[in-house]
N, C-alpha and C positions, 0 to 999 in steps of 0.2 A: 621754688620747686613746683613744676608744672604736673601735677599727679594724673592730668590725661597719659602721660609717658608710661603708666603701669597695664595699660591695656595694648595688647600685642596689636600688629596689622593682623588682618582679616586673611582668608575668610573667616565668618562667624555663621554660627547657628543661634540666632539670637533675633526676637521679634523687635523691629526695627524701630517704633516709635519709642518703646522703653529705653532702648540703646542710646538714642539721639538725648533723651532726657538725662540719664545717667552719665553721658560724657559731658553735658552741659554742667551737671551739679558738681563732679569734679573739679570742674576749675574754679568753683566758689569756696571749695573747703578749706579752711584754715587748718593744715594737716597737723600741727602740734599740737594745737587746743582738742582738736577731734580724736587724735591718739590720747591725750591725758584722760579726757572723759572717757574713751573706748575701756581702758585699762583699769582705770576708777570704778567703773561699772562692771568689769569682770572680777574685781576684787572682791566687789559685795553681792555679788549673785552666783547661783550655781549653774549658768547659762539657760534657766527657764525665765529670767525676768524676776524671780521672786526673790526678794533681798532677806535670805534665810540663812545667810554664811554658811551654808554647806560647800564642802568642796569633794570634786568627783575627778577621779585618776583617769576615767574612761573618756573618749571624745565624744560618746552617747551616752543618753540616759536608758537603764533598763527597767522597764517597769512590767513586775511578774513575770518576767522570761520574755519580754519584749523590748528589743532594742529600738529606740527611736530616734532617727537619724535626720538630721535637717540638711536641705539644701537650698539655700537661699540666695537672692540675690544674682548679679552678675557673675558669671563662672569664667574663671579663665586658668589654664595649668597651673601656674605656681601659687596665685592668687595674692589678695592683700586683705585679709578678712576685716580689718579695722577701717579700712577704706570701702567695704562693701564688696569687695572682689573676693569669692570663694575660691579656695586652690583646688582643683581637681585631684591633684596629687596627694593632698591631704585628704580629700573624702575616699580616695582608694584605699586609703590606708585604714578609715574608719569603718569602711564596709569590708574590707578583709579580716579586721580584726573581730567583726561582730560575726563573721562566717566561722573564725576559729574557736570563738569565747564559748564554754561550755555552758555557760549561764544564760546564753542567749539562743530561745527556742525558735523565737519567729522574729522579723523585723518589721518595721513602718518607716517609710521614706516621708518626711514631710516636706512637701516641694512648695516653693514660691520663688520661682526664677523664672526670669525670660529668655534663659539662655546664656550664650558667651562665645568663646573661642573654639574653633574645630580642634584645636590643639589641645589635646588631653580628654576631649570629650568621648571617642570612642572607647579609650582604656577604661574611663570609669564606667560606661555602659555595660562594658563586657564582665566587670566585675561586681556588678549589680546583678547582672543575669547567672553568673556563679552562685551568687548568694541566694537569689531566687530557686535554683535548681536544688540548693542544699538545705534550704528552710524557707517555710512559707514567709513570703515578703510581698506585702503590700503598699502601694504608692497612696498618698492623700495630697491633692493639689489643692494648696491654700490660697486662693485668689490667681497665681499665676502659674501655669505650667505649659511654656511655650518653647519652640523650636528645640535648643538643647535641654533647657530644663524638661520638656516633655521627652524626649529621648530617653533619660534616665527613669522617668515614670513607666514608659513602654515595656522596660526590661523586668518589671515586677510582675507578679503572679495576677494582680488582680490590680485596677488604679479608680481610685474615689476622686471626688471634687464636690467642693461647694456651691450653692446655686449660683453664684455670680461669679466664679471662677473664669478665667480665660486660658483657654486651651487650644492647642495646635501649634500654628505658623510653622509646620513642619516643612522647612526648606533650608537652603544655604544662601548667603550673599557675600559678596565680596566686590571691590572697586579700587579704580584709580582716578586720580585728581589729573586732568587736563588742562593745566593753568597757561599753556603756552602763549594763547590770546592777551591773558594778563599780563604777563611778562614782556610780551612784545610792546604791549601798549606803555610800558614803563621804562622801555630801551633796554631792558636787558636781553643779553642774548648767551644762551648757555651751551656750550659744546661739549659732548659726552663721546668717549671712545669707549667701545663695546666689543664683545668678542661673538654677539649674535644680535637678531634683529628684535629679539625680545628683553635684552638684558637690562636697557635704558627705561622701559615701560614705567610710567609713573614717576620718572626723575623731574625735576622742576625746570619748567620751561620748555619740556617735550610734549609735542603735539601725540595724542594716542593714536596709533595707525589700528586700521580694521583688521590687520594679523595679529596684534597684541590684543584688541578686544576679543577676538575668538579665541587667544590662548587663555584668557581670563574666564571667559565661559565654559571653554573645555574644563578648567581644574575645578569650577565650582559644578559642575554637573556631575565629576568624578565622586567628588564628595557627597554630594546629593543623591546619587544611586546608593550609597553604603546607607546614608541615612533614612531612604526609604526603606532598604531590605531590612533594616533592622527593627523599624516600626512594625512593618508587616508581619515580622516574624514574632516580635514579642508581643504584639496584640492579635495575631493568627487572623489577619484579615485577607479578604480574598483581592484579586486585582481590581474589580470593578468598586470596591469599598476604597481602596489607596486613591482612585482616580480623583475624587474631590478633595481628598485630602493633600496631595500632592501641589493644589492650588495655592497652599501655604497660609490660608485662610485663618484666623483666630475664632474660634466657636466659644459661646459661653453656655456653661452649665448643660441643661438639658438637650441642646443642640450638640455638643461634644459626646454626649450620650448615644445621640441618636446616629452619629458617625461612626461609632465605635470606638471612639480615642477613649473613652472611660466606661466603666463598668458600672457607677451608680453615683448619683446627686444626692449627696448628703452630710451629715455632719459628723466631724473628725470622732467624736466618741461614738458614733454609730461604727464607722469603719472599723476603729479600735476593738469593738466588740465583736464583729464578724470574724475580724482578725483571731482573736483570742479563743474564740469558737470552734476553731477548725482543730481537729484531734490529730495528734503527730501519730505516725505510723513506727 
């Protein structure tokens, strides 16, 4: 079984180097052994890593009125959590439930994600924004909040990170493989019939034309504009502040704060304490 098949075709909102490492790791996973270990661990823990044999019906833990929701790993629309892919549709359900839950007064999103697919990302971001409008909602970036992962953080009322957290990579990427020369050298000749000049882009043996490249870039730019607008609105940034952010660089800790990507560099406990200190109206 090729587990890389779980990753949908782009475009992606993901920090590039981490995606490459993740995709390579997928090919090395012994999926049956991994699944057995995953479900055995889940049966023995309450989801926080402590083997205390407690069970929770909620998809998040509630700590004195604060829902703590984890967004970890690569993100895809449907997801496969046991393989490290978190489903954004599932996360939408968690966020909506926290918004409706009378036991939840505030929410903390704990984010450790380099992003993932465009598909599903903006719908989840909209639900996070709705939660933040209804209840005080903070994000804590634990080590990585990049690309689609940062999109989620940016929709919260405040964003915190630890001192070594990688933050940013605000951008979109997509790609096509031109293997026409390789196939030609092998003596292979592919013939496709299509209804348009763009239909066969990326098919085996097909040279990528300038028109196809332009179409790919145009599609990425459309999604990029939505991404930039969401971050700018969520973080209340000026056009001048957005200019360096649009370079899609990754910024560590205090550098991310100086750029307006996060509000404070601190520990999770301090972020939680500041969230708890907010007085409800």
